Phi, psi and omega in degrees: 000142177288151176271135185244132172251134181256128180231137178172173183290168176298137176083004181284340178110024181296313182289321177296320176295319177303313180298318180294318180295330179274355181078019180271158173292135183279135176210151182289131178208114180287126178279116183265337180213174179299127177256104186261104181255188183298313180232006180227141172239113179262132184242148176293143179298330180300333179293326178278335184271342186242120183305319182293333180267347182300331179299328178297323178296320179299315181294316180289336177299331177291342178275350184252159174266331183227134176257130177245124173265127183248135172224134177283148181299334182263014179294150177263346180201170178248138174284340190265125179287162177302142175057029180291335185294339179291347180277352186248135178264034175232163172294137179238126176242160175251145177227122174265120180260170175058039181294344178284344184267334186200168176291124184281001187301313182295315180296319177298319178299319178296319180294320178293321176297327178289344178117002180284117177278327178253126179229128177254142177250123186230157168229100187296333182284325179265344181092359180299127177086350183295315181298326179295321178293316179298319177297321178300317181288328181280322188278345181262129182290142175290141177294147177289137180261000000 
């Protein structure tokens, strides 16, 4: 299975998604530092929100096979600039979280504008969309090192 790194602002649902992808019961847990697991890397939202900490995301992206940019369906704006995915030499996917709270159309549009060709819509609490992400990670061959 490919290793996935999750990037997004605080409160977007990275840790809840991590728990859902691992099949764990979801519970609130603030990520204070990079959580480096077997196939998932969960990052604190502050790293995406703070320019000085953003370099850490770049470094950890090299440890992953797939980079996931996350935006919640109820977001008012996107942290990710247009065409940012061209800066990464890894596959980049988009994930819209909290789809039960709002229409995911705007968030999906922002992710596509950022350069994500593949966008998944998930609800981590009900499990909607989780299997599609897991299949994506299983079905794509890891690059040769």
